[in-house]
C-alpha positions as CSV (number, residue, x, y, z in Angstrom):
1,M,-20.7,-47.0,20.5
2,K,-18.0,-47.0,23.6
3,D,-20.1,-49.4,24.6
4,Q,-20.1,-51.2,21.9
5,T,-16.4,-51.2,21.5
6,R,-15.6,-52.5,24.2
7,I,-18.4,-56.1,24.2
8,A,-16.6,-56.6,20.4
9,T,-13.2,-55.8,21.6
10,L,-14.3,-58.0,24.1
11,I,-15.4,-60.7,22.1
12,R,-12.3,-60.6,19.9
13,W,-9.4,-61.3,22.8
14,I,-12.7,-64.2,23.9
15,A,-12.2,-66.3,20.9
16,R,-8.5,-64.6,20.7
17,I,-7.4,-66.7,23.3
18,W,-9.6,-69.8,22.8
19,G,-9.3,-70.3,19.5
20,T,-5.1,-70.5,20.1
21,L,-5.7,-73.1,22.9
22,I,-7.4,-75.0,20.0
23,L,-4.7,-74.6,17.9
24,A,-2.1,-75.1,20.4
25,F,-4.2,-78.0,21.1
26,V,-4.6,-79.5,18.3
27,L,-0.6,-78.6,16.5
28,F,0.0,-81.3,19.7
29,F,-1.8,-83.9,17.5
30,V,-1.0,-83.6,14.5
31,V,2.2,-83.6,15.1
32,A,2.7,-86.1,16.6
33,F,0.1,-88.0,13.9
34,I,2.6,-86.9,11.8
35,V,5.7,-88.1,14.0
36,G,3.8,-91.1,16.1
37,G,2.0,-92.1,12.6
38,D,-1.0,-94.3,13.3
39,E,-1.3,-96.9,15.5
40,S,-3.0,-99.4,13.3
41,G,-1.1,-99.6,10.6
42,D,-3.6,-98.6,7.5
43,G,-1.8,-94.9,7.2
44,L,-4.5,-92.2,5.7
45,F,-5.6,-93.3,2.6
46,N,-9.1,-93.9,2.9
47,V,-11.0,-91.8,0.7
48,N,-13.2,-91.1,4.3
49,E,-10.8,-90.7,6.5
50,V,-9.2,-88.1,4.1
51,I,-12.0,-85.7,3.7
52,T,-12.5,-86.2,7.6
53,F,-9.0,-84.7,8.2
54,I,-9.2,-82.5,5.9
55,F,-12.6,-80.9,7.6
56,F,-10.8,-81.6,11.4
57,P,-7.4,-80.7,12.1
58,V,-6.7,-78.8,8.5
59,S,-9.9,-76.9,8.8
60,T,-9.7,-76.2,12.0
61,V,-5.7,-75.3,12.5
62,I,-6.1,-73.0,9.2
63,G,-8.6,-71.6,9.6
64,L,-7.6,-70.2,13.0
65,S,-4.6,-69.8,11.8
66,I,-5.9,-66.8,9.8
67,A,-8.8,-65.8,11.6
68,L,-6.1,-64.3,14.2
69,K,-5.3,-61.2,11.3
70,W,-8.5,-61.8,9.5
71,E,-11.5,-62.7,12.0
72,G,-14.7,-63.4,10.0
73,L,-12.6,-65.1,7.0
74,G,-11.3,-67.6,9.5
75,G,-13.9,-68.3,12.1
76,L,-15.8,-69.1,8.2
77,I,-13.4,-71.8,7.3
78,T,-13.3,-72.6,11.1
79,A,-17.6,-72.9,11.1
80,L,-17.7,-74.6,7.5
81,G,-15.5,-77.0,8.5
82,M,-17.0,-78.1,11.5
83,I,-20.2,-77.9,9.6
84,G,-18.5,-80.8,6.4
85,L,-16.9,-82.7,9.6
86,V,-20.8,-83.6,11.2
87,I,-22.1,-83.4,8.0
88,I,-19.0,-86.8,6.8
89,R,-19.6,-87.9,10.9
90,F,-22.8,-87.3,11.7
91,D,-21.8,-89.0,15.3
92,L,-19.6,-87.0,16.4
93,L,-22.5,-84.2,17.0
94,S,-23.0,-86.5,20.1
95,N,-19.8,-85.7,20.9
96,A,-20.3,-82.5,23.1
97,Y,-16.6,-81.6,24.3
98,F,-15.6,-81.7,20.7
99,M,-19.0,-79.2,19.8
100,V,-18.6,-77.1,22.2
101,G,-15.1,-76.8,22.0
102,I,-13.9,-76.0,18.7
103,A,-17.0,-73.8,17.1
104,P,-17.2,-71.3,19.9
105,P,-14.3,-69.2,18.6
106,A,-15.1,-69.6,15.1
107,I,-19.0,-68.9,15.7
108,L,-17.5,-65.3,17.9
109,Y,-14.4,-64.7,15.8
110,M,-17.8,-63.9,12.7
111,V,-19.3,-62.1,15.4
112,Y,-17.0,-59.8,16.6
113,W,-16.4,-59.2,12.9
114,Y,-20.2,-59.2,11.8
115,L,-20.2,-55.8,15.3
116,I,-17.5,-53.8,13.5
117,R,-18.7,-54.2,10.2
118,R,-21.9,-53.1,10.9
119,Q,-20.1,-50.5,13.6
120,T,-17.6,-48.9,10.8
121,K,-20.9,-48.5,8.5
122,T,-22.6,-45.9,11.1
123,I,-18.8,-44.1,11.4
124,E,-18.9,-44.0,7.1
125,K,-22.5,-43.4,7.4
126,N,-22.4,-40.5,9.6
127,R,-19.4,-38.7,8.8
128,H,-21.3,-38.9,4.8
129,N,-23.8,-36.6,6.6
130,T,-22.7,-33.8,7.3
């Protein structure tokens, strides 16, 4: 049981560090985009671009921010945003930097949530049996 707790804690800290770095990186570019505007002059009013913007970076920022407090929910929001983005922009699936860089913290947060939930259920079950 102690080893499982250590593994879960390690997973949580890897997800937090990785996710926070991604969060800072994405927020930097969002702020730069808002302050600097769009270089093409078209703005962000193309429907496809708005939907893409919602899936990334909005869902990533929201999901990774929530995951700092509620790991399962935040990881799920981030993962669903990434899945939605890949559905809308299938060409991003071939971009290894994008997928390998952002998806793992979401998965790690969900794995951590699952491990802790399973561990909590085991502890509660043992309490009721004694």
